[in-house]
N, C-alpha and C positions, 0 to 999 in steps of 0.2 A: 444504435442505442445509447452509447456513452455521449458519444458527438453533437448527439439531435436531443438531447435528455430527454429521453421514452422509459421512461422505469416502469411503463407500464409489458413493454418488452422481455422484463429480466425474467417470468415463471417459463416463456418457450426459450428464450434461452441457455437458462439451466436444465431445462428436460433435454435441448439439443446438444450441450455436454454430456450429460448422462447416456447418451444412447451413441458416442462416437467414444474409440477406443483410445482416449488420451490420459492418465493414472492421473498428473498432475493438476490437469484442470477438472478434474473428475474432485478429488479432493480438494479444491476449492471451492467448487459449488458445493461438494456437500456441510462447507462452512462457513454459509454466508447466510446472514441474518436478511431473510428474503425482504420483511417487511421495511426495517428499517433503511437497506441498500434503494427498494421500491422507493420510498418517501424522499432519499437524499437527490435522485438522480436528478428529479428537474429542476433544482433548489439553481438559480445563479451564480450564488457562493459555493466557495468550497473552501476548503485549508491547507491547498497542495502547495500554496508557495511558503507557508509556516510548517509544512512538512519536508519541504524541502530546507528550510536553513537546518533543522533538526538534524536533519539527515549528514549533513555538509559538516556541522560542528563534532557530531558521533562522528564522521572521519577522523575529522580536525584531533579528535582524543584518543582516539587508536594510533592515529599513525605519533603522535606524542609520548606514547603512554610507554613508561619504561626509560625513554631517553635524557631521562636528567636522573643525576646521580651525584656523589659528593662531591669530585672537582668540576663540576658545572656548578654545583651551588656554590663553591668556594670562590670562583670567578666574578 
């Protein structure tokens, strides 16, 4: 569905997720905005690259948080 950009298959996938006994996927399926995801799946462009950069920057910020102190600032 994702690799072939077939948004019309989203409702049947959501129904299959609800029938399976996978609580994590069930929670995900319950929170999906069907119209927005179905409309976005066929699009050729996405924000994956940007989200990857944002994720990397957030990870770096988490790694260096608290590493600076008075001694380091004095150097």
